[in-house]
C-alpha positions in Angstrom: 0.3 32.0 -7.1 2.2 30.2 -4.6 1.5 26.6 -3.7 2.3 25.2 -0.3 2.8 21.7 0.9 2.0 20.4 4.3 2.6 16.8 5.3 0.3 14.8 7.8 3.3 14.5 9.9 3.7 18.0 10.3 0.2 18.5 11.6 0.4 15.5 13.9 3.8 16.5 15.4 2.2 19.8 16.6 0.1 17.8 18.9 -2.8 20.2 19.0 -4.6 19.4 15.8 -7.8 18.4 17.8 -7.6 21.3 19.9 -10.7 23.9 19.5 -9.9 27.5 19.2 -12.3 30.5 19.3 -10.6 31.6 16.1 -11.6 28.4 14.2 -13.8 29.4 11.4 -17.3 28.1 10.6 -17.0 25.8 7.6 -20.0 25.3 5.4 -19.8 21.8 3.5 -21.5 22.2 0.1 -23.4 19.1 -1.2 -25.3 18.9 -4.5 -27.4 15.9 -5.1 -29.5 14.6 -8.0 -31.7 11.5 -7.6 -29.2 9.6 -5.4 -31.1 9.7 -2.0 -29.4 6.6 -0.7 -26.0 7.9 -1.4 -27.0 11.4 -0.3 -27.9 9.9 3.1 -24.5 8.3 3.4 -22.7 11.5 2.7 -24.7 13.2 5.4 -23.6 10.3 7.8 -20.1 11.0 7.1 -20.7 14.7 7.8 -22.3 13.9 11.0 -19.1 12.0 12.1 -16.8 15.0 11.6 -14.7 15.7 14.5 -14.5 19.4 13.7 -17.3 21.2 15.6 -17.9 24.6 13.8 -19.6 23.6 10.8 -22.7 23.2 8.8 -24.1 21.4 5.7 -25.9 23.0 2.8 -27.8 20.4 0.7 -29.0 21.5 -2.8 -31.4 18.6 -3.9 -32.3 18.5 -7.6 -34.4 15.4 -7.8 -37.9 14.2 -8.4 -40.5 14.8 -5.9 -40.5 11.4 -4.2 -36.8 11.3 -3.8 -36.6 15.1 -2.7 -39.4 14.4 0.0 -37.5 11.2 1.1 -34.3 13.1 1.8 -36.0 16.2 3.1 -37.7 13.9 5.6 -34.6 12.2 6.6 -32.9 15.6 7.2 -35.8 16.8 9.2 -35.9 13.6 11.4 -32.1 14.1 12.2 -33.1 17.5 14.0 -29.9 19.1 13.1 -30.2 22.9 12.8 -26.7 23.0 11.1 -28.1 21.0 7.9 -29.8 23.3 5.7 -32.1 22.2 2.7 -32.6 23.7 -0.7 -34.8 22.3 -3.4 -34.0 23.0 -7.0 -36.3 22.3 -9.8 -35.0 19.4 -12.0 -33.7 20.1 -15.4 -33.4 23.9 -14.9 -29.7 24.5 -13.6 -26.4 23.0 -14.6 -24.3 21.2 -12.0 -22.1 24.3 -11.9 -25.1 26.5 -11.3 -26.2 24.2 -8.5 -22.9 24.6 -6.9 -23.0 28.2 -7.0 -26.5 28.2 -5.5 -25.1 26.2 -2.7 -22.4 28.8 -2.1 -25.0 31.6 -2.0 -27.1 29.8 0.6 -24.1 28.8 2.7 -23.2 30.7 5.8 -19.7 29.7 6.6 -16.6 31.8 6.3 -14.8 28.7 5.0 -16.5 26.6 2.2 -15.8 22.9 1.4 -17.0 20.9 -1.6 -18.8 17.8 -0.2 -20.0 15.5 -2.9 -23.0 13.1 -2.4 -21.5 9.9 -3.4 -18.2 9.6 -1.7 -16.7 8.5 1.7 -15.1 11.1 4.2 -12.9 10.3 7.1 -14.0 11.8 10.4 -11.0 14.3 10.4 -11.3 15.6 6.8 -12.6 18.9 7.7 -10.4 19.3 10.8 -7.1 18.6 9.0 -7.9 20.8 6.1 -8.7 23.7 8.4 -5.6 23.1 10.3 -3.6 23.1 7.0 -5.2 26.6 6.1 -4.4 27.9 9.4 -0.7 26.7 9.8 0.2 28.0 6.3 -2.1 31.0 6.1 -3.4 29.9 2.8 -6.7 30.8 1.1 -7.5 27.2 -0.1 -6.7 23.7 0.5 -6.9 20.7 -1.5 -5.8 16.9 -0.8 -2.7 15.8 -2.6 -3.8 12.3 -2.4 -7.0 10.3 -2.0 -8.4 6.7 -2.3 -10.1 5.5 -5.4 -12.7 2.7 -4.5 -14.0 0.6 -7.3 -16.9 -1.6 -5.8 -17.5 -3.6 -9.0 -13.9 -4.7 -8.9 -13.5 -5.0 -5.1 -10.4 -2.7 -5.5 -8.9 0.3 -3.8 -6.1 2.5 -5.2 -4.1 5.2 -3.4 -3.9 8.0 -5.8 -1.1 10.6 -5.4 -1.5 13.8 -7.5 1.8 15.3 -6.4 3.8 12.2 -7.0 2.5 11.8 -10.6 3.5 15.3 -11.5 1.8 15.0 -14.8 -0.1 18.1 -14.6 1.6 21.1 -12.8 -1.6 23.2 -12.6 -3.5 20.5 -10.7 -1.5 19.7 -7.4 -4.3 17.9 -5.7 -7.8 16.6 -6.2 -10.2 19.3 -7.3 -13.1 17.6 -5.6 -11.5 18.1 -2.2 -11.1 21.9 -2.3 -11.7 23.9 0.9 -11.4 27.7 0.6 -12.0 30.9 2.4 -15.2 32.6 1.0 -14.6 34.8 -2.0 -17.4 36.2 -4.2 -14.9 36.3 -7.0 -14.8 32.5 -7.3 -17.8 30.8 -9.2 -18.3 27.5 -11.0 -18.9 27.6 -14.7 -22.8 27.6 -15.3 -22.8 27.4 -19.0 -20.7 25.5 -21.6 -18.7 22.2 -21.6 -17.4 22.7 -18.0 -20.6 23.3 -16.4 -21.5 19.5 -16.2 -18.1 18.0 -16.3 -14.8 19.3 -14.9 -16.6 22.1 -13.2 -14.6 21.5 -10.0 -11.3 21.2 -12.0 -11.9 24.7 -13.6 -12.9 26.1 -10.3 -9.6 25.0 -8.7 -7.6 26.2 -11.6 -9.3 29.7 -11.1 -8.4 29.7 -7.3 -4.9 28.6 -8.2 -4.4 31.6 -10.5 -5.3 34.2 -7.7 -4.7 32.5 -4.2 -2.0 30.9 -2.1 -3.1 27.3 -1.9 -1.8 24.6 0.4 -1.8 20.9 -0.6 -2.3 18.5 2.4 -0.1 15.5 1.6 -0.1 11.9 3.0 -3.8 11.8 4.1 -5.2 9.9 1.2 -7.6 8.1 3.7 -9.4 11.5 4.3 -11.4 11.1 1.0 -12.5 8.0 -0.7 -13.8 8.6 -4.4 -16.2 6.0 -5.2 -16.5 4.9 -8.8 -20.0 3.3 -8.5 -20.9 3.5 -12.2 -23.4 6.5 -12.0 -20.6 9.0 -11.7 -20.1 11.9 -14.1 -17.2 10.2 -15.6 -17.3 6.6 -16.8 -15.3 3.7 -15.2 -12.6 3.7 -17.8 -11.7 7.3 -16.8 -11.2 6.3 -13.1 -9.1 3.1 -14.2 -7.0 5.6 -16.3 -6.6 7.8 -13.2 -5.5 4.9 -11.2 -2.9 3.9 -13.9 -1.4 7.5 -13.9 -1.5 8.6 -10.3 -1.7 5.3 -8.3 1.1 4.5 -6.0 3.6 1.7 -6.5 3.6 -1.5 -4.5 6.5 -0.3 -2.1 4.7 3.0 -1.4 1.5 0.9 -0.7 3.2 -1.5 1.7 4.6 1.4 3.6 1.0 2.8 4.2 -0.6 -0.5 5.0 -0.7 0.1 8.7 -2.1 3.6 8.1 -4.8 2.2 6.0 -5.6 -0.3 8.7 -6.2 2.1 11.2 -7.9 5.0 9.3 -10.3 3.1 7.1 -12.2 1.6 10.0 -15.8 2.9 9.5 -15.9 3.1 5.7 -18.7 1.0 4.3 -16.9 -1.4 2.0 -19.1 -3.9 0.8 -16.5 -6.8 0.4 -13.0 -7.6 1.2 -10.9 -5.4 -1.1 -7.6 -5.8 -2.9 -5.4 -2.6 -2.6 -3.8 -2.3 -5.9 -0.7 -0.6 -7.2 -0.8 1.5 -10.4 -0.2 -1.4 -12.6 -3.3 -3.1 -11.2 -1.4 -5.8 -9.3 -2.9 -6.7 -5.9 -0.4 -5.7 -3.0 -2.3 -6.8 0.0 -6.1 -6.9 1.2 -8.4 -4.9 3.5 -12.0 -5.6 4.1 -15.1 -5.5 6.4 -14.5 -6.7 10.0 -16.0 -10.0 10.7 -19.4 -9.5 12.3 -19.5 -5.8 11.3 -21.6 -4.0 8.5 -19.0 -1.4 8.3 -15.3 -0.9 8.9 -12.0 -2.3 7.4 -9.3 -4.3 8.5 -6.1 -5.5 6.8 -6.1 -9.2 6.0 -3.3 -11.4 7.2 -1.5 -12.1 4.0 0.6 -9.7 1.7 -0.1 -11.1 -1.7 1.9 -8.5 -4.0 
C-alpha cells in the first residue's frame, strides 16, 4: 500500500497544529508493563503532559503482586478517569498477547503504542494525529527518533528513511499510531510474540493500509536503552551505526534539540554522537533542575 511522507515543517507552516477540532478522534495510548513500576510511572508522567486533549491511556500490568499494587495505587491517586488499569497474571500471556489485550480494552478510535520505558515529547500524539488527518492515512509512524544510552551518557538521532536499508520499514515500529481495525493483531505465539512483535505488526499494516511517515521530528520519541530492554545493548549500538545521522546533519538540528528536549529526565550531561560514535556536541540537564536539557556551549565534533 502507498506510503506518504510529511515533514515537520509542513505541519508547522499550516499554523493550526494546536487547534482543537470537533472532528479530532479519541486516541487510546496502549501501555504494557512487566515489573518496571518506576519506569511505568515515568511513562504515565509523559502521557499526562501531552497537549492533545482527546486521549486516554490503557495500562496492562503483568507484574508481581507488590509491583502491581504500587502501580495501581499510583494510578488511583492521580484521579484520572482517562487512565484505565488492567491486571494480567504473570507468565500466562506473551508480549504480543498482552498488546492485543490492551487493544481490546481500549476505547479510542485511534490507537497508539506507548511503551513503558521510553520518553515522549508533549506533542507526540498531537503531531501524529495531524499527520493522519492531513494525509488521510490509516496509520502513522515516526521516520526518526532519538536513542538514549544512559550507561554511555550518549544520544543518537536515528533516521529510518535516510538509512534506506529496509524498504519495508520506513519508520520506527514502536511509534505506530493507527485507526482501529480489528483485522490487525500482534503475534501471540511463536518467535515474534516476545521480540519483534511490533515490527511484524507494522509490516502487516503496511501490506494493507496507506501509512504516513512523519519526518524530521526525532525529538518526539526517545528510545531508552537502559539495559533491561527486550533487545541487548549491542543491538541498539548497531542501530545507531546503521541509522544514526552524520555530524553535519546533527549540527543542523542542534537548535531543535536544544528547544525540544527540555523536560526529558536525562541523568547527566550527554554527548550527541554521529553514526560513527564521534561526539558532535553536548546537551545536558539544566543547572539547578532535576529534568530538562540544554545545549552546552562548545561544539566538540
